[in-house]
Structures are given as structure tokens and as C-alpha cells.
N, C-alpha and C positions, 0 to 999 in steps of 0.2 A: 619299770621303775621300782623302788624298794629294795634293791640290793637282793640280800637272802631272804628278807621279810616278806611273806606273801599277803600281809594285811591289805595293802592298797588293791592288788589284783582281786582278792577276795571280797571285799567290800564294793569295789567297783563292779565286780560281777553280779553280786547281789542286787545292787541297785539298778543296774542296766538290764537285768534279765538275761545274763549270759548262759550259754549252753555249757561252757566249760571254762575254768580258770586254772591253769597249770601254775603250781607253787612250789618252792623247795621244800616246804614242811610236809607235803604229802606226796612222797615220790611215785613216779609214774613211770610205765614202760610202753612198748610199742602196742601191746594188746588193749592198753587204756585208750592210747590215742585211736587205734582202730574201732574200739567200741563207741567213741564219741563222734568219729566221722560218719559211721553207721547211722548213730542215732540221728545225727543232723540231717544226713540224707534222707532218711524215713520222715523226719518231721517237715522238711522241704517239699515232701510229696504230697502233704496235706494243705489245709487252708493257711497254715503258718508259714508266711514267706520271708523270714529273717533268722539270721543266725548271729552269735557274737562268741568269739573264743577268745580269751585273754591268756597271756602268758607273762609271769613275773621274770624279770630280766636274768635272775640267776637260778631259775629253778632246775635247769639240767644243762649240762656242758654239751650234751651231744644232740638233744632234741632243742635246736634253735628256733628263733622265730621264723627264719627262712625255711628250715626243714618242715615245720608245722604247716606253714603256709603252702608249700609245695605238695604235702601230703593232701591237704584239704582240696586244693586245686584239682589234683589229679584224681583223687576218690569221688569228688563232688561233679567231675565232669558230666555236663548234660542235664544236671539237677540244679546245680548252683554255682555262682561265680563267688570267687574270693578277692579281697582286697586286705592287704596289710598296712597297718599305720604303726610305726614306732614313736611314741609320744617323746619320752625323754625330755630334751632340753626345750623342744618346742611348747611342751605343756607348762614348763617352768618360765616361760616368757622370751624365749629366744636368747641370743647374744645381748649381754648386758651393755647398755648405753652409757656414755660418760656420766650422765645423771644417775643412773643405776649404781655405778661404781663409787660416785661421790657420796651418794647416800648411804650405800652400805659402810663405807668408811666413817662416816659421821655416827650412825648407829651403834657400830662396833665400839667406837671410843667412847660413847655414852654408856654403853653396857659394861666396859671395863671400869669406868669412873664408879659406877654403881657398886660393882663388885669389889672393888678396891675400899670404898667407903664402908661397907657392911663388913669386911674383915677388919677394919681399923675399929669400928664399933664394938665388934665381939671381943676384942683383946681385953683380957683382965676382968672378963665378966662370967667366967667359969663355963664358956659355951666352947671352948676349944676341946678336940677330941683327945687331948692327953689327960684330961680329968680335972686340971685346975687352971687358973689363969695363965697368962703369959702368951706365947707364939701360938698361932694357929698351926695345926698339923693335920694332914689327911688322914682319913680311916683306912685301914687294910681292906682289900676287896675280897678274900676268900668267900664271904657269904654270896657275893656276886657271881663268882666263879662257879660255885655250886649250883646256882639257878640259871645259868647261861651257856649258851653256845659261843664261847668267847671269840673263836676264830670267825663266825659267821655274824657276830654282834646281834644276836637274837635270843629271847628268853627260851628256856626248855619247854615250858608250858605256856600256851598262849590261849587266852579265853575265846578269841574269835574262831578258832578252829572248830568248836562246836557248832558254828553256823554253817559249816560246809555242806552237809546233807540237804540244807534248805535249798542251795543253788540247784541241786539235781532234782528236787521235788518240783521246783518252779519252772525248771526247763522240761519237764513232763517225763523224766525218766522213771523207770518203776522202781522207786525208793522209797524209804519210811524214815521218819524221825523219831528215833527213841530217846524218851527222857530217862535219864539215869535215876533220878530220885522219884519216879513214878510213884513208890509204895508210899511216899510222903504226901502225895497229892490227895485231898479230900475235897468233896462237894461242899459248899458252902449253903447251910440250911438257914433261912431267916424264920425265926420264931413268930408264930401266929399266921403264917401263910400256909395254905393248903397245897398239896402236892398237885400238880397239873393233872388233869384225866388224860389217860392213855389214848393215844389217837388211833 
């Protein structure tokens, strides 16, 4: 799920302790897949007997869910078994019932009533984008285009990508988490307290 945005896969992977989460924002190739399979194989030979791999739906057109499943199944043969589960609409609740369709129609109508009411209230109050009163008009989107990958409907910079190394650390890869603003970090010293003795 998530289209081209790997937020769900990344955060789900962090929350569940995934060994890997393949996302569109971080391109990968067969060498990365091979390294992850080898890591999982070595991990399964220890006391840790579980593994989890996530794939964002549009992360790569060639390395599909089936391909990754078959790769892990083949390379892990004799060490671990694989199962695949594509959440998709099952996670969203399955096929909509008549109640769901009716409820969706009602809340959509309420939302449109609210938007219409707000637009009518804003007319003549100087809140329109053309600078004065009168009819409401939308703003141009050039700033949005500069900040976005419009074709993929995702921002160019995403805050959560800084959390990607944490997944590797938690999955016991040999990785480190570098803080880019480390020069600005200082220890806090409380006045009146003595420094602890060295142990």
C-alpha cells in the first residue's frame, strides 16, 4: 500500500521490527536483495527465529512481491520458510457492504455541504486568493511543483527517511546512525551538582 510513498512500509517496518522494507524513495538492486537475504539467513541460524520483509507496492517495477518472495524462499531453503501476504484491500476492510456505501455517500455529502458553507462565508471578507473581496479563486501551484515529485504524488524531501538507518540497527545489521547536527549537541550540566566519580 501507499503508492509511491514508502511511509507506511517504513513506519510499519520500524514498529514491527522488520529486517528490510523496500521503498520507492530508496532505490535498491539485486545486490541489496542478496545482502538482505544473506543477513536473514545468518540471523535465522542464531537464536532469533523470525524475520519480516516489507515491500511498498510501487517500490520497483521489476522486483515484485512475487520475485522477492521466490528469492527469499529459494535462498533460505533449509534455513527458513517464507510466506507472503499482500494486505491491500484486506487491510482496508475488504469489499464494501451496502452499509459502507450508504455511509460513505452520507459523509461525502456532509463534507461538500461544509465546504460550500465555508466558501460562501469567505466571500466578500478579503479571504479570496485574488487579494480582495468577491469570488473565490484557487492559488497557482508552482511552489508545490518545486517541492514535489508530481508524477509520483510525493514530496521531494520527507522527514521520515532519516529514520531508515534505525531499521537496520534494530535488525542487527552492522550500521550506525549519524546525527547531522552533532556539533550542536551539548551535555546539560546542572549547577550545584558534582561530576560523578569515574568508575
